[in-house]
matplotlib code that plots the C-alpha trace (Angstrom):
import matplotlib.pyplot as plt

x = [12.6, 14.6, 14.4, 17.5, 18.1, 18.7, 22.4, 22.9, 21.1, 23.3, 26.5, 25.5, 24.6, 27.9, 29.8, 28.2, 28.8, 32.4, 33.1, 31.4, 33.5, 36.7, 35.9, 35.0, 38.1, 40.3, 39.0, 39.5, 43.0, 43.9, 42.8, 44.3, 47.6, 47.5, 47.0, 49.7, 52.2, 51.2, 51.7, 55.1, 56.3, 55.2, 57.1, 60.2, 60.1, 59.7, 62.6, 64.7, 63.8, 64.9, 68.2, 69.0, 68.1, 70.5, 73.2, 72.9, 72.9, 76.0, 77.7, 77.0, 78.1, 81.3, 82.0, 81.3, 83.7, 86.3, 85.9, 86.2, 89.3, 90.9, 89.8, 91.4, 94.7, 97.7, 98.9, 95.8, 95.9, 99.5, 98.7, 95.8, 98.0, 100.6, 98.1, 96.5, 99.9, 100.9, 97.7, 97.4, 100.9, 101.1, 104.1, 102.9, 105.9, 104.9, 107.1, 105.9, 104.6, 106.5, 104.0, 105.0, 102.9, 103.6, 102.0, 100.5, 99.3, 96.5]
y = [117.9, 115.4, 111.8, 109.7, 106.8, 103.3, 103.5, 106.7, 105.1, 102.0, 104.1, 106.3, 103.2, 101.4, 104.6, 105.0, 101.3, 101.5, 104.6, 103.1, 99.9, 102.0, 104.0, 100.9, 98.9, 102.0, 102.6, 99.0, 98.9, 102.1, 101.0, 97.5, 99.0, 101.6, 98.8, 96.7, 99.6, 100.5, 96.9, 96.6, 100.0, 98.9, 95.6, 97.4, 99.8, 96.9, 95.1, 98.3, 98.8, 95.2, 95.7, 99.0, 97.4, 94.5, 97.0, 99.0, 95.9, 94.6, 97.9, 98.1, 94.4, 95.2, 98.2, 96.2, 93.5, 96.2, 97.7, 94.2, 93.6, 96.9, 96.5, 93.0, 94.3, 94.1, 97.4, 99.2, 97.5, 98.6, 102.2, 102.3, 100.9, 103.5, 106.3, 105.1, 105.0, 108.4, 110.2, 108.4, 109.4, 112.5, 113.7, 116.8, 117.3, 117.9, 115.3, 113.9, 110.4, 108.0, 105.7, 103.3, 100.9, 97.6, 97.0, 93.6, 92.5, 90.0]
z = [86.9, 85.0, 86.2, 86.6, 84.3, 85.6, 84.7, 86.7, 89.7, 89.5, 89.2, 92.2, 94.3, 93.5, 94.2, 97.6, 98.4, 97.3, 99.2, 102.3, 102.0, 101.6, 104.7, 106.8, 105.7, 106.2, 109.7, 110.7, 109.2, 111.0, 114.4, 114.0, 112.9, 115.7, 118.3, 116.9, 116.9, 120.5, 121.7, 119.8, 121.3, 124.8, 124.4, 123.2, 126.1, 128.5, 127.1, 127.1, 130.8, 131.6, 129.7, 131.5, 134.9, 134.2, 133.1, 136.2, 138.4, 136.6, 137.1, 140.8, 141.3, 139.4, 141.6, 144.8, 143.6, 142.9, 146.4, 148.0, 146.0, 147.0, 150.6, 150.8, 149.2, 151.5, 150.2, 151.3, 154.7, 155.1, 154.2, 156.6, 159.4, 158.6, 158.6, 161.9, 163.5, 162.2, 163.3, 166.6, 167.9, 170.1, 168.2, 166.3, 164.1, 160.5, 158.9, 155.6, 155.4, 153.2, 151.4, 148.8, 146.7, 145.2, 141.8, 141.3, 137.9, 138.1]

ax = plt.figure().add_subplot(projection="3d")
ax.plot(x, y, z, "-o")
ax.set_aspect("equal")
plt.show()
């Protein structure tokens, strides 16, 4: 058997130490980057959830305000009064209802 020279032993030892250091640093970098990406993704999803929640709440509040505005409109109240009178009378003639609207620009 041939014995190794000191130079070959040093090269092999440095090669193993270098490969070991690369594996250790690579593993630590991978797990650190993975955790950072997971945390960032979680924070983005949380902020997106809050934005969508606010958007839905704003939409619902706007529709409630629209309904209140329409319900308090004098035209709507007049139409409801006319419909109540028309359907509460015992006269069963099928005469058409005449409904007119005023347009108010706000």
